[in-house]
N, C-alpha and C positions, 0 to 999 in steps of 0.2 A: 245111675241108670243110663246106659248108652243109648244112642239113637238107633232105632230099629229101621228107620227109613233111610235109604241112600238115594242120591240123585240118579244113580245108575239103575236102581230097581224101578224108580218112577219112569225112567226112559224106556225100560223094557215094557212096563205096563202100557205106556202111551203107544208104543209100536204095535203091541198085540191088538189094542183097541182100534188102531188105524188100519192095520193090515187084515184083521179078521181071523187070523189063526196064528198059533205058536210058530209054525214052520215059516210062514211068510214074514213074521216079525223077525225071526232069526236071520233070514236072508237080508232084510232091510238093514239090520244092525251088523251084518258081516260076522255073525256068531253061529255056532252049531246049535241045532234045536235043543239038545240036551242041556245046554247052558241056560237057555231061556226057561225051560221047564224047571230047572234047579232054582233059578232066581225067584220064580213065582212061588214055588213050594216053600222056599226058605222065608220069603216075605209073609206068606200065609201063616207059617208056624210061629214066626217071630211076633206077628200081630195077633195071632189067635183068631183069625177070621178067614172065611172063604171068600176069595176074590172073583173066582170064575165058576159058573155052572159047567160041570164036566159032561153033561148028558148029550148035548147036540154036537154037530160037526164043527160049527163055528164057535169061537171062543166068546161065550156070553158073560158079560160082567154081572156079578150080583149087585144088589143096591149098595153094599159096602164098597165093592170094587169101583162102582161108578162114582161114588163120593170121593174115594181116594184119588181116582183119575182126575176128577174135576179140580180138586184142590192141588193135586200134584202137578198139574199143568201150570198152575200159577207159580209154583215153586221153580219149575223148570225155566219158565220165562224170566223169573226174577234172577235166577242163577246166570242165565244167558246174558241178561242185561248187565249184571254185575261184572261179568267177564269183559264185556265191551267197554264198560266204564273204566275199569282198571287199565285196559289197553289205551284208552283215550287219555287218561291221566299221564301215562308214560309217554304218549305222543305229543303232549303239550297242547291238547285241545280240551277246552272246558267241557265239563259234563252239564253245566247249567250257567246261563247268563241272565241277569235281570236288567231290564231297561226301564228307567223312570222317565215318564213323559209328562211334560208340563200340562196343566189343565187349560192352558191357552191354546193348546194344539189339538187338532183333530187326530186322535190316536190311529184311526184307520188310514191316515195318509202315509204311515210307514209300512203298511201291510205289503205293498209291492216289493219293498226291500226284504221283508221277511220271507216272502215267497221265493225270491232269488236265493236267499240264505239257505232255505231248506233244500234247494236244488244242489247245493254244494256238498250235501251229505256229511256235514261235520258230526252229526249225531248229538248235537248240543241241545238241551232243552231250553226254551226261552220263556221268560216270565215278564210280563209288562205290568208296571205299576203306574198309577196316576198320582202325581204330586202337585201340591199347590204352593206357589211362590217359593220361599226359602227351602221348602221341603225337598225341592229338586237337588239342592246342595246337600242337605241333611242325609238324604238317601245314599248319596255317594260316599260322604265322609264317615257315615256310621256302618257302611258295608251292606246296607239293604239293597243297593243297586251297584252294578258294575259300570253302567253307562247312564248318563243323564242328558236328556234331550230337552233343551229349553230352560236350563238353569238361568236365573236372572242376574243382571249386573252385580258388581261388588261380590266377587267370590270370597268366601270366608278364608281366613288364614288356615293353612294346612298343606301337607305335602302328600305325595303319593297319587296325585291326579294331574291330568293335562286338560286344558280348556281351550276351545277355539270359538271365537265369536261367529254366530251364524247370521246375525242381522240386528236391526234396531226396531224395537217395538214402540209404536206411537199410540197414544191414548186420547180419547175424547171424553169430555164430561157429558153425561147423558141423563136426561130425566124423562119421565112419562109425560105425555101431553096434558094429562089432568093434574099434574103435580104443581103446587104453588110456584116453584122456581121457574116453571116454563114461561110464566107471564112476566117475570122480572126483567128489567133492562140489562143489556149485556155491556161489557163482560160482568159475570156474576162476581160479587165481592165476597171475601171470606166471612164478613159479618152477616151476610144473608145466608150463605151455605150452612154455617154452624148451627142455624136454628132448625135444620132438618136432618132427619135420620140418614146416615150413610149405610150402604150395603158393602160388606167386606167378605171376600172369600178367605176362609181360614187357612193360614199357613200350616202346612202339614208336617212341619219339623217336629221331631221327637226329642232331639238332643240339642240342636242349635236353638238360640233364642228366636222365637217366631217374629216375622217381620209384618208390619202393616204399612199401607201406602195410601196416600190421598185422604187420610182421615184427620180432621182438625181436633186438637185436644178439647175435650168437653162436649164433643158432638155425640149424639146417640148413635149406636151402631147395631145393625142387624147382621149377625155373622152366619154365613151359609157355607156349604162344603166346597164349592168350586165355582169356576167362572160361569158355567152354564146356569147354575142356580142363581148367581148374582145377576146375570142378564135378565132372567125371568122375574126376579124380585123387583128389579128396576122397571121393567115393563109393567108390572102390577102396581107400580107407584108406591111400593113399600119403603123405598128409600132412593138415594141418588148416589152417583159416584162415577169413577172413570171406568171405561170399557175399552178393550182393544179397538183401535180405529176402524178396522174392517167390519168387526161385529156391530159396532155402534152405527156405522153408515148403512149397513144392510137393513137394520131394523128402523132406522130413521127414514129410509126410502119407503118402507111399508107403512109409515105413519105411526109406528108403535113407540117410538122414542123421539125426543128432540135433543139435538146436540147443542150445547150451550158453551160459548167461549167463556173462560174464567180469567179473572184478573191475575191470579198466580197459578199458571198451569203446571201440571206435573211434568217433570223432565222426561225425555225419551229414555228408554232402558235398553241395554244391550242384552241379547239372548245368546246363551252359550250351549255348545255341545261339550260335555266334559266326560272324562272316563278315567278309570283307575289305570295307573301307568304300568301295572304288572300283568297286563292281559295276555292271554294265549292267542292261538291262531284264529279261533272263531271270532273273538272280540276284535282282533285286528281287521278281519274281513268286514265286519259290521261297521267299524269306525270309518273305514275307507269309503263305504257306500253312504253312510249317514252324513259325511262331510260334503257330499254333493247336494244335499237338500238346501232349498232356498226357503227363507222364512214364509214367503207368500204361498208356498206349496203346502205348508203344514199348519198354518194358523187356522183357527176356527172361522 
């Protein structure tokens, strides 16, 4: 069974509905009126339905005609978009780019860059993901993301990507004021810490082995989805652990957390911007802008 609908016939239908008459539609499409009439008659006989009420002066759609027009416009839009996408592929501009953003970062801090990006009219669709810890690398290496913002130190072995350090992350050990560790003398020793539950933000890796940090072996762990959830769990006294320095200081200043020096502190970590090395023009533009970001501008 062949297709009875053509994009051309849908275009004719759309023009008649917009212009209000067959004659005006013919003019807008640079066609003779008889060609428009013929297209509609053929479509009606092919489909076995009446698309227009022929009684009045204006071309009035029947309910079947209105339905065909409504869905037909979606097809016309899709065909138009497909045409654009094919041209973009030929021009070396990506149709879609995915950026993985670390959960230690405020995702909205890159919105000004996205706003500038849209002004370039690349026509590329953007997708933002939030990844936790090693998930930032996993997203890049497994192809879920083209760009990863805030991937942590110790890049996994692999080729096909480029990484640039954007800064150093520092962490504080933080406990709620009502937590037993708040009262203990400083620096906190591992043998004291191990007796209390730790809160961990779950690494969002799907293929790479998930990483954990700052948890002692044998310690009870409450695992939560991301850094904001970890912060809130620690404020609630459900557990203890390291928080990014600025986040910890912000809530310590409000009296909601107490920063405790520890005998064996967690080392500082490097934060990276990483991207797939085979990117097209839209990705190149984004990387250039994202490299200007300073860690303090993007951290929570």
